N, C-alpha and C positions, 0 to 999 in steps of 0.2 A: 102216454107215458111209457118209456122203455122198461124192460125188466130191471135193468140196473137202477134206474130212477125209483122204481117201485121198491126194490129191496132196500136201498139206502134210506128212503123216506120211512119205510116201516121200522127199520132198525133205529134210526136216529130219533124218531118221534117217541119211541118207547124208552130209549135211553134217557131222554129228557124227563120222562115221568119218574124215573128212578133217582132223580137228583137228590143227593144225600141231605142237603140242607132242608129241603121240604119234607123228606121222609122223617127226619129227626123231629122237626117241629110238629108235624101232624101226629106222630106217634105219642109224643109227650102230652099233647092235648087230649089224646084218647085214653091215657092211663087213668085208671080209677083211683089210684093212690097218688096223691100229690107228692112231687119230689121236693117241694119247697118247705115241707114241715120238718125242718131240721135246723140245727144251729148254724153250721157252715157247709158249703158245698165245695168239693174238691174235684174240678173237672179235668179229665185227661183224655185226649184224643190221639189215637195212633193208628196208622194205616194210610193207604193211598187216598182215602176220602176224608182224612182227618180235618183239614181246614174247613171243608164244606159242612161236615157234621158238627164241628164246634160252632159254626155260624148258626146252625139250626137251634142248638142248645141256647146260645146267647140270645137269639131272637125270642125264644120261649121265655127265658128268664126276664127279659125286658118287658114282655107282654104281661107278666105276673108281678112286675115291680120287685123282682127278687135278685137283681144283679149284685146287690150289696151283700148277699150271702156268700159270694164267691171268695174263697180264701186266697189271698195274694193273686198271682197270675195263673190263669188256666195254662196247662201244658199241651202243646200241639206238636206231634212228631210225624213227619211225612217225608216223602222222597222228592217232592217238588214244592217250590215256594209259592206263597200267596201273601196278600197284604190285607189283613183284616182291619176293620175300623175300630177295634178295641184292643187293649193291651194284652199280650200273651207272652209266655215263655216258649220260644220256638226252637225246634231242633230239626234240621234237614239231614236225614241219615240215608243209608244206602239200601238199595234193593236191586237184585235178589240176594246179594251177598252183604251181610252186616259189616259195619266198619266201627272205628273207635267212637264215632259220634253216636252210633246205635247203643253202645255200652254206656256212654255218658248220659244219654237220654234215660235209659233204664235206671241208672243210679239216681238221677234227679227225681224220677217218679217215686222211687222208694223213699227218698228223703222228704219229698213234698207230702206224701201220704202218711209219713211217720208222725206228722204234726196233728193228726186227727184225734178227736176224742169220741167217746161212745155215742154221742148225739149228733155227730157229723155224718155226711153222706158223700161217698165216693161215686162219681159218675164217670163211667168209662165209655168212650165212643170208639168202637173197634171196627176196622175194615181190613180188607185184604192187604197182604204185605206186612202185617204186624209182626210176624215171626222174625223177619230180618230187620225191620225198622226199630224194633224194641228188643234189645238183645243183652242178656247179662249171663255169661257163662258161669258155671259152678267154680268155686274158688280153686279147685284142683286142676282145672284145664284152662287153656288160653283161648282167646278169640280165634287165633289161627287154627287151633285144634278143631274148634266147632265149625269153622268154615270148611276145613278139609273134609270133615265127616259129612257135612251137608252136600258138598260137591260129589263125594263118592256115592251118596244115596241117590242124587239126581241122575248120575250117569248109569247106575245099575238098573234103573227103571222102577225103583220103589214108588209106591203110591204116596199121595200127600198124607194120608192117615199114618202110614208107616214112618214117613219122614218125621212127622210131628211127634210120634211116640218117642223117638230118640231125642228130638229137640227138647221136649219137655223134661227129659231126665238128665239133660246136660245143662239145665238152666236154673237160675235162682228166682225167676219171675214168671215163667210159663207154668202150664199145668196146674193152675189154681193158686199158685204161690202169691200172686198179687192180692187176691182176696184174702188169703190166709194172713198176709202181712198187715192188712188194715183191720182185722178182727180186734175188738167186737163191733167196730163201726159198720154201718150198713153200706152195701155196694150195689149199684145198679149198672148194668151194661146194656147199651143199645148196639146191636151188631148187624153189620152188612155182611152177609155170608158169601164167601168165595169158595166154599167147599160144597160138593154136590149133595151130600146127605144132610147138610145143615147141622152137623154135629158141633155144638158150641165148644166142646173140648178140643176140637181140631182147629177151628178158626183162629188164626194168629197164635196157634199152639195153646189155646185155651187158658190165658192168664187169670181169668175170673171164673173158671169152671172146674168142677170136680174132675179128676182124671181117673178113668177106668183102666188105664194101662199101667204097666209096672216096669221096673228095671229088668225083670225076667223077659218081658215082651220085647224090650229094646235089644237085649242080647240075642233073642231068637231071630229077630229081623236081620241082624248082622250076619248070623249063620246062614239064614235062608238065602241071602244073596252072595254068600261066600266072599265077603270082603273083610273078614276079621284080620287078615294079615296086613291089610292096608290101613286099618284104624290105628291111631296112635296108642301106645301102650297105656298111657295115663288115662285115656278115655275108657279103654277096656277095663282097667283097674277100678275106675269110679263106678262103672255099671255093675261090676262083680260085687263091690262092697255094698252097693245099693241092694242088690239081690239078696245078700246075706244079712241085711238089716243094719249094717254099720253106718249107712247114710240114710237120712230120713226120706221116706217115700213122698211122692206128690199127694196132696190131700184128697181123700176119698169122701169127705163130707164137708160141706160149706153151708151153714145155715144163716149166713149174713149176706147172701148174694142172690140177686134176681137177674137173669139173663133174658134178653128179649131180641129175637131176630126180627128186624124191621124190613129187610129186603134180601132176596135170594135169587138164584138161577131159576128155580121153579116158578117164582112169581114173574120173572122176566119172560119166561116161555109163554105163560098165559097172556101177558100183555101183547106179545108178538102175534099170537094167534088171533086175538081180537082185532089188532091193527090190520092184519092181512085180510081178515074177513071184511073189514070196513073198506079195504082197497079193492074189493071185488074178486078176491080169490076164495076158492073152496079150500079151507085150511085143515091140515092134519098135524097132530102132535105125535112124535115118536116117543112112546111112553117107556123109555129106558134112558139111563144116563150114559152118555158117550164118554167113557173114561178109560178105554183100553189103549193099546198102542196105536198111535195116530194112523199109521199105514194100514193096520188091520181094520180100524174103525171105518176107514174110507171104503173098504170093500163091503162091509156090513151095511153102510149107509146106501151104497149103490143098489144093493139087493132090496133094502127097504123101499127106496124110491121107486124102483122098477115095479115092485109089487103094488104099491099104492097107485101109481099112474095106470097100470094095466087094469086095475079094478075100479077105476073111477071114470065116469063119463064126462067129467068137467073139463073144459078147455083150459081154464086158468086154475092152477093148483099151487098152493103154498104148503111146504112141509117144514116144520120147526123141530129142532132138537137142541139139547144142551148138555154140557158136562165139562170135563177137563181131561183131555187125553195125556198120554205120556209119550216121550220119544226115546226110542232105543238108540242111544248115541254111539255110533260106530266110527264116524268120520270127523273131519275137522272143519266142515263147512259152516255156513251161516244160515240161521233160520229159527223157527219157533214151531210149537206144536200145531198151531192153526195153519201155518204155511205148509208144513209137511203133510197135514191132512188134505189141504187143498190140492197140492201137487200130486199126491197119491190118488186122490179122487179122479183127477184128470187123466192120469196114467192108466188107471184100471177101468175106465168108463166102458160100459157095455149095456146091452139090452134095450129096453124101450126108450131110454134116454137118448140113444143115438138118433132116434126119429123125431125128436121134439126140440123146440127152442127152450133153453133153460139158462138159469143163472144160479150159481152156488156161492154163498158167502160163509166163511168160517172165521170167526173174529173173537179176540179176547176183549171182554167188555171194559178192561182197564185201559185199552188203547195201546197196550204193549205186548207183543208176542215174542217171548224169548229175548235175547240180548240184541234186539234190532229196533229200527225206527218204525216198523210196520205193526199194525194191529192184527193182521191176518192175511187171508187170501180171498180174492174175488175173481171168479172165473166164469166163463160162459160159453155157450155153443158157438158163438160167432168168432171165437178165437181158435177154432180147430185147425185152420190153415197155418197159423203161427205155430201151433203145437206140433203139427206134422213135421216141420223143419227141425224141431229139437227132439222128436220122439226117440230116435236111436240113442240119445244121450241121457234120457230121463233116469234110467236105472243108475247111472253113474252119479247124477246129482243126488238121488235119494240115498244111495249107499254112502255118500259123503256127508249126508245131512245138510245139503247145500240148497235147500228149497228156495231161500231168499233170492239167490242169484239167478236161478232158473225162472222163477216167477217174475223177477224184474225184467228179464228179456221178453216176457210175454205181456208186460204192462198189467200184471195181475196182482200186484201188492196193494193191500188196502191200508192206507196210512192216514191216521186220524190225530195222532198226538195223544197224550194222557187224557183220559176222560174224567178223572176225579172220582171214579167209583170202581167197584170190582165185584161182579157176580159170576166169575168164571167165564166159560166160553159158550158161544151160541153158533149154531149152524142154521142157515135158511136156504132152502131150495125153492125157486120160483119156476114154474113151467107154464108156457103159453103155446 
């Protein structure tokens, strides 16, 4: 089996184990407290894995003869359509930029859950992309205002935690406000984490989690990245009024909510290590999160790889890491963070790797890397001749953030289509 076949077999086999439907069903079976001991159940799923997660919940309720407890139609909000075999209220909304359907979906969720009483249960199935797919701007700002701010934050290189701090303070449903809305009814959230530190207040901007950030923090982030002059004045005014106490803060205490992370990037890394060992590789885990600027992380990974290879006597080595890098957008090209990481890795290659056969995969587990049809990059030592022909132009591609078109010429785009789940990004290096 070639390195490419090994890498794809390791990756896809583990991705199948993280199938959201099964994760939800198995986790509900393991809960010590039954979720069916209530009058009515109000299920809402939002995120890229929403349909599959709702399947898992419905299958569980069928197994406990509890589907009659569902109030009206469960709500499913995602960016890609599915055809379940049970009735739902469905919203296909936009990602990574919210649209009017995202707003309509959020309003529908608030209306749906406003029908709850104190003995009912809200079940929220949350996965990556929820910040965009479920969106309800504060009354004093428009959807366009929120989209503009989000784009500015992405372009300036703000981290996902920083972006979500601001998102939560411009929203009527994020930052714990969904759980606040259903109080005193109980709320349970099953969460597939797409953030690296598994902070439930950050995943999908934490609609069912207490929020440790403040309006003051949001203003500080805007000043830190020096984008205050580009932010709409009504947004700045809202944040300032929030800081002075004229607008209510996001909730700092929620005693009606239980949040459960059922899947994450860290879990996936461990699955990959086990699969690589089973495939005959001596496996190593890089015990840090790969979450810096993509081009910089490529250099650090090369150093890590060369060190591990030099200090190992094994012929077959697998090295796994994970995280979510950022891209410093300077140009107008096409690409994504995994593609930029892969091209930067190829461009900066040095050391022991030059003497070995290797394959490098950097992939977004949702199957979507930036605004492209690729999931990431897959490159190997047997493409060095092709690379040599483009070497003099690689800097230009990287400076223009045009990794997609460069990798396309090298036959090194990894295209899978949407996976139906999202636990951030994964890197695998195989050496033989």
